[in-house]
Residue frames as qw, qx, qy, qz and C-alpha x, y, z in Angstrom:
[[0.142, 0.752, -0.478, 0.432, -11.70, -19.63, -12.55],
 [0.703, -0.120, -0.637, 0.292, -9.86, -21.88, -10.11],
 [0.446, -0.862, -0.097, -0.221, -10.39, -20.81, -6.54],
 [0.642, -0.668, 0.317, 0.201, -6.97, -22.02, -5.39],
 [0.466, 0.746, -0.470, -0.072, -3.65, -21.79, -7.14],
 [0.813, 0.173, -0.505, 0.234, -0.88, -24.36, -7.02],
 [0.250, 0.330, -0.547, 0.728, 0.75, -22.42, -4.19],
 [0.528, -0.363, 0.163, -0.751, -2.50, -21.97, -2.26],
 [0.941, -0.136, -0.116, -0.287, -2.97, -25.72, -2.10],
 [0.659, 0.392, -0.564, 0.307, 0.67, -26.65, -1.54],
 [0.752, -0.484, -0.373, 0.247, 1.92, -27.93, 1.81],
 [0.527, -0.183, -0.103, 0.823, 4.53, -25.15, 1.80],
 [0.109, 0.774, 0.438, 0.443, 1.98, -22.41, 1.00],
 [0.387, -0.890, -0.158, 0.182, 2.86, -20.35, 4.08],
 [0.585, -0.299, 0.265, 0.706, 6.35, -19.81, 2.65],
 [0.241, 0.339, 0.501, 0.759, 4.63, -17.89, -0.17],
 [0.073, -0.726, -0.522, 0.442, 2.80, -15.33, 1.98],
 [0.077, -0.468, 0.223, 0.851, 4.24, -12.59, -0.25],
 [0.029, -0.126, -0.785, -0.606, 2.51, -14.15, -3.25],
 [0.135, -0.618, -0.774, 0.030, -0.84, -14.26, -1.47],
 [0.147, -0.706, -0.256, 0.644, -0.47, -10.68, -0.22],
 [0.092, -0.259, 0.463, 0.842, 0.56, -9.48, -3.68],
 [0.073, -0.359, -0.817, -0.446, -2.58, -11.01, -5.17],
 [0.166, -0.719, -0.597, 0.316, -4.64, -9.33, -2.45],
 [0.137, -0.550, 0.070, 0.821, -3.05, -5.99, -3.31],
 [0.025, 0.017, 0.679, 0.734, -3.90, -6.58, -6.98],
 [0.123, -0.576, -0.796, -0.143, -7.57, -7.29, -6.13],
 [0.191, -0.732, -0.364, 0.544, -7.77, -4.21, -3.92],
 [0.136, -0.390, 0.309, 0.857, -6.15, -2.05, -6.62],
 [0.011, -0.232, -0.775, -0.587, -8.45, -3.34, -9.36],
 [0.180, -0.698, -0.693, 0.011, -11.55, -2.77, -7.25],
 [0.246, -0.644, -0.153, 0.708, -10.18, 0.59, -6.12],
 [0.115, -0.103, 0.501, 0.852, -9.71, 1.62, -9.75],
 [0.107, -0.490, -0.780, -0.374, -13.35, 0.71, -10.41],
 [0.256, -0.742, -0.512, 0.349, -14.50, 2.79, -7.43],
 [0.221, -0.517, 0.090, 0.822, -12.45, 5.81, -8.46],
 [0.057, 0.101, 0.656, 0.746, -13.57, 5.60, -12.09],
 [0.152, -0.624, -0.753, -0.145, -17.22, 5.39, -10.98],
 [0.256, -0.769, -0.313, 0.496, -16.67, 8.58, -8.95],
 [0.424, 0.891, 0.107, 0.123, -15.28, 10.34, -12.03],
 [0.410, -0.785, 0.368, 0.283, -11.67, 10.40, -10.84],
 [0.673, 0.693, -0.237, -0.097, -8.97, 10.31, -13.49],
 [0.116, 0.639, -0.742, 0.167, -6.12, 8.58, -11.65],
 [0.725, -0.044, -0.685, -0.048, -5.51, 4.95, -10.62],
 [0.716, -0.666, -0.141, -0.152, -6.05, 3.80, -7.05],
 [0.836, -0.124, -0.146, 0.515, -2.33, 3.13, -6.60],
 [0.309, 0.392, -0.052, 0.865, -1.77, 6.90, -6.82],
 [0.421, -0.766, -0.394, -0.285, -4.31, 7.65, -4.08],
 [0.667, -0.570, -0.193, 0.439, -1.78, 7.91, -1.27],
 [0.448, 0.049, 0.158, 0.879, 0.29, 10.34, -3.33],
 [0.103, -0.606, -0.383, -0.690, -2.76, 12.50, -4.06],
 [0.572, -0.733, -0.367, -0.030, -3.82, 12.44, -0.41],
 [0.654, -0.368, -0.101, 0.653, -0.35, 13.39, 0.82],
 [0.274, 0.217, 0.218, 0.911, 0.00, 16.31, -1.59],
 [0.275, -0.684, -0.434, -0.518, -3.52, 17.48, -0.77],
 [0.630, -0.714, -0.294, 0.084, -2.89, 17.43, 2.97],
 [0.637, -0.482, 0.044, 0.600, 0.71, 18.65, 3.05],
 [0.402, 0.910, 0.098, 0.026, 1.22, 20.57, -0.20],
 [0.177, 0.896, -0.399, 0.075, 4.51, 21.93, -1.51],
 [0.803, -0.357, 0.470, 0.085, 6.36, 18.62, -1.43],
 [0.243, 0.602, -0.675, -0.351, 9.21, 17.34, -3.56],
 [0.854, 0.119, -0.463, -0.205, 9.38, 13.83, -4.96],
 [0.413, 0.249, -0.741, 0.467, 12.02, 13.07, -2.31],
 [0.340, -0.187, 0.469, -0.793, 9.61, 14.27, 0.40],
 [0.829, 0.030, -0.092, -0.551, 6.86, 12.00, -0.94],
 [0.709, 0.254, -0.653, 0.078, 9.27, 9.08, -1.20],
 [0.147, 0.237, -0.718, 0.638, 10.22, 9.53, 2.44],
 [0.488, -0.095, 0.335, -0.800, 6.68, 10.04, 3.71],
 [0.872, 0.116, -0.088, -0.468, 5.14, 7.11, 1.83],
 [0.527, -0.426, 0.732, 0.071, 8.21, 4.85, 2.16],
 [0.827, 0.474, 0.300, -0.030, 8.04, 4.08, -1.53],
 [0.674, -0.044, 0.343, 0.653, 10.84, 3.87, -4.10],
 [0.023, -0.567, 0.108, 0.817, 11.85, 7.15, -5.74],
 [0.020, 0.063, -0.736, -0.673, 11.30, 5.82, -9.25],
 [0.056, -0.506, -0.858, -0.062, 7.76, 4.66, -8.39],
 [0.054, -0.734, -0.372, 0.566, 6.87, 8.04, -6.88],
 [0.038, -0.429, 0.373, 0.822, 8.36, 9.86, -9.88],
 [0.019, -0.177, -0.848, -0.499, 6.27, 7.72, -12.26],
 [0.072, -0.660, -0.731, 0.154, 3.11, 8.43, -10.29],
 [0.070, -0.677, -0.098, 0.726, 3.86, 12.16, -10.23],
 [0.034, -0.181, 0.615, 0.766, 4.43, 12.09, -14.01],
 [0.056, -0.416, -0.869, -0.262, 1.04, 10.39, -14.44],
 [0.110, -0.738, -0.537, 0.394, -0.72, 12.87, -12.14],
 [0.090, -0.543, 0.176, 0.816, 0.95, 15.79, -13.96],
 [0.027, 0.046, 0.763, 0.644, -0.09, 14.40, -17.38],
 [0.123, -0.581, -0.797, -0.111, -3.68, 14.24, -16.14],
 [0.016, -0.611, -0.091, -0.786, -3.49, 17.85, -15.01],
 [0.662, -0.642, -0.381, -0.062, -3.84, 17.02, -11.31],
 [0.652, -0.582, 0.007, 0.486, -0.40, 18.07, -10.09],
 [0.400, 0.884, -0.094, 0.223, 1.77, 21.02, -11.07],
 [0.775, -0.152, -0.118, 0.602, 5.52, 21.30, -10.64],
 [0.020, 0.981, 0.016, 0.194, 6.92, 24.59, -9.44],
 [0.519, 0.411, -0.450, 0.599, 10.38, 25.88, -8.61],
 [0.580, -0.610, -0.431, 0.326, 10.99, 26.02, -4.89],
 [0.088, 0.949, -0.008, 0.304, 11.47, 29.71, -4.05],
 [0.512, -0.787, 0.345, 0.002, 14.02, 28.84, -1.36],
 [0.516, -0.346, 0.712, 0.327, 16.00, 26.37, -3.53],
 [0.496, 0.569, -0.263, -0.601, 15.95, 26.81, -7.31],
 [0.181, 0.304, -0.912, -0.210, 17.23, 23.27, -7.91],
 [0.169, 0.186, 0.916, -0.313, 14.28, 21.72, -6.09],
 [0.348, -0.231, -0.517, -0.748, 10.85, 21.24, -7.67],
 [0.278, 0.092, 0.722, -0.627, 7.81, 21.30, -5.43],
 [0.150, -0.288, -0.842, -0.431, 4.51, 19.70, -6.23],
 [0.286, 0.192, 0.408, -0.846, 1.10, 21.13, -5.67],
 [0.348, 0.468, 0.812, 0.027, -2.40, 20.06, -6.68],
 [0.011, -0.175, -0.397, -0.901, -3.93, 21.96, -9.57],
 [0.495, -0.008, 0.205, -0.845, -7.49, 23.22, -9.27],
 [0.791, 0.068, -0.466, -0.391, -8.62, 20.00, -11.01],
 [0.513, 0.125, -0.784, 0.327, -6.48, 18.00, -8.57],
 [0.147, -0.095, 0.549, -0.817, -8.05, 19.77, -5.59],
 [0.700, 0.013, -0.066, -0.711, -11.54, 18.90, -6.85],
 [0.791, 0.103, -0.590, -0.129, -10.60, 15.27, -7.37],
 [0.272, 0.208, -0.753, 0.562, -8.91, 15.15, -3.94],
 [0.473, -0.126, 0.340, -0.803, -12.21, 16.09, -2.27],
 [0.867, 0.078, -0.229, -0.436, -13.95, 13.18, -4.00],
 [0.606, 0.278, -0.714, 0.216, -11.00, 10.89, -3.21],
 [0.064, -0.243, 0.678, -0.691, -11.28, 11.64, 0.51],
 [0.721, -0.029, 0.151, -0.675, -14.99, 10.74, 0.42],
 [0.861, 0.211, -0.429, -0.175, -14.16, 7.44, -1.30],
 [0.400, 0.328, -0.738, 0.433, -11.34, 6.73, 1.16],
 [0.399, -0.223, 0.513, -0.727, -13.70, 7.26, 4.10],
 [0.877, 0.080, -0.043, -0.472, -16.04, 4.69, 2.58],
 [0.731, 0.338, -0.586, 0.094, -13.13, 2.32, 1.93],
 [0.039, 0.375, -0.718, 0.585, -11.96, 2.62, 5.54],
 [0.660, -0.097, 0.375, -0.644, -15.41, 1.62, 6.78],
 [0.893, 0.248, -0.251, -0.279, -15.63, -1.24, 4.25],
 [0.534, 0.392, -0.696, 0.278, -12.22, -2.56, 5.30],
 [0.282, -0.304, 0.643, -0.644, -13.21, -2.39, 8.97],
 [0.843, 0.050, 0.142, -0.516, -16.20, -4.58, 8.07],
 [0.807, 0.363, -0.465, -0.018, -13.95, -7.00, 6.17],
 [0.196, 0.437, -0.735, 0.480, -11.51, -7.14, 9.10],
 [0.567, -0.175, 0.501, -0.631, -14.42, -7.95, 11.44],
 [0.891, 0.221, -0.114, -0.380, -15.67, -10.57, 8.99],
 [0.787, 0.344, -0.488, 0.152, -12.31, -12.36, 8.76],
 [0.774, -0.613, -0.120, 0.103, -11.28, -11.74, 12.35],
 [0.684, -0.189, 0.092, 0.699, -8.00, -10.00, 11.46],
 [0.132, 0.948, -0.005, -0.290, -7.12, -6.34, 10.98],
 [0.853, 0.339, 0.126, 0.376, -4.88, -6.81, 7.96],
 [0.214, 0.866, -0.173, 0.418, -3.31, -3.36, 8.28],
 [0.503, -0.727, 0.404, -0.236, -2.24, -4.04, 11.86],
 [0.939, -0.106, 0.313, 0.097, -1.19, -7.62, 11.07],
 [0.717, 0.588, -0.003, 0.375, 0.94, -6.49, 8.10],
 [0.003, 0.858, -0.316, 0.405, 2.64, -3.82, 10.23],
 [0.725, -0.541, 0.397, -0.156, 3.22, -6.31, 13.07],
 [0.943, 0.152, 0.206, 0.213, 4.72, -8.84, 10.63],
 [0.489, 0.757, -0.133, 0.413, 6.97, -6.16, 9.16],
 [0.298, -0.802, 0.390, -0.339, 8.19, -5.12, 12.60],
 [0.888, -0.298, 0.347, -0.040, 8.76, -8.77, 13.57],
 [0.868, 0.371, 0.104, 0.313, 10.81, -9.41, 10.41],
 [0.247, 0.828, -0.253, 0.435, 12.88, -6.28, 10.98],
 [0.554, -0.678, 0.402, -0.268, 13.53, -7.41, 14.55],
 [0.571, -0.262, 0.768, 0.129, 14.44, -10.99, 13.56],
 [0.382, 0.448, -0.502, -0.633, 14.93, -11.59, 9.84],
 [0.927, 0.155, -0.065, -0.335, 13.49, -14.51, 7.92],
 [0.652, 0.452, -0.579, 0.190, 17.00, -15.89, 7.49],
 [0.072, -0.409, 0.698, -0.583, 17.68, -15.69, 11.23],
 [0.748, -0.088, 0.316, -0.577, 14.40, -17.45, 11.93],
 [0.909, 0.281, -0.268, -0.151, 15.19, -20.25, 9.47],
 [0.426, 0.473, -0.675, 0.374, 18.69, -20.66, 10.90],
 [0.364, -0.337, 0.594, -0.634, 17.20, -20.85, 14.41],
 [0.901, 0.035, 0.013, -0.432, 14.91, -23.66, 13.27],
 [0.783, 0.357, -0.496, 0.114, 17.96, -25.70, 12.38],
 [0.126, 0.466, -0.655, 0.581, 19.31, -25.16, 15.91],
 [0.425, -0.120, 0.634, -0.634, 16.33, -26.55, 17.87],
 [0.148, 0.209, 0.960, 0.108, 13.99, -29.52, 17.63],
 [0.268, -0.203, -0.395, -0.855, 10.79, -28.77, 15.72],
 [0.389, 0.152, 0.644, -0.640, 7.45, -28.60, 17.49],
 [0.191, 0.390, 0.857, 0.278, 4.49, -30.29, 15.93],
 [0.060, -0.404, -0.341, -0.847, 1.99, -27.95, 14.29],
 [0.508, -0.668, -0.463, -0.286, -0.69, -28.47, 16.97],
 [0.620, -0.446, -0.308, 0.568, 1.86, -27.71, 19.71],
 [0.259, 0.087, 0.102, 0.956, 2.71, -24.37, 18.05],
 [0.253, -0.540, -0.454, -0.661, -0.95, -23.44, 17.81],
 [0.605, -0.661, -0.443, 0.015, -1.52, -23.97, 21.53],
 [0.587, -0.335, -0.178, 0.715, 1.52, -21.88, 22.54],
 [0.196, 0.394, 0.243, 0.865, 0.44, -18.73, 20.70]]
């Protein structure tokens, strides 16, 4: 297996940060799936946040989960369908609003949620070790980058580059 892709080795590789982060997410998800399977859990790692939220908050609708996790409605609905098929989540009519369906963990889901929390505690410690190893807290860095892009968009930043003379790379590094 090649250690570096075309983009990883390219002079413009930093323009493809989304590609690198997407590959990181894929590695984390694959290894997370392996960890959950080894613990006897029946759902994929990408559904972990949904399971955790329902376990901790209970009686949530898909819209509630979408809002809380900041994920697309269709993605949340697909994950809920998967969790329901596996017998981990049950849908119930909301007693205060008959049109609304609330979600709750089944007894099997509650058992798996306990194991999930144990695995997540281990993962949090492992990621802290990785962050120390690489010298960057990726969770904090990702949030900071997101905030920065919401404050000044990528397009605005590129347009601003065209308005001012460019600094050399080593000058940028010393001004940070």
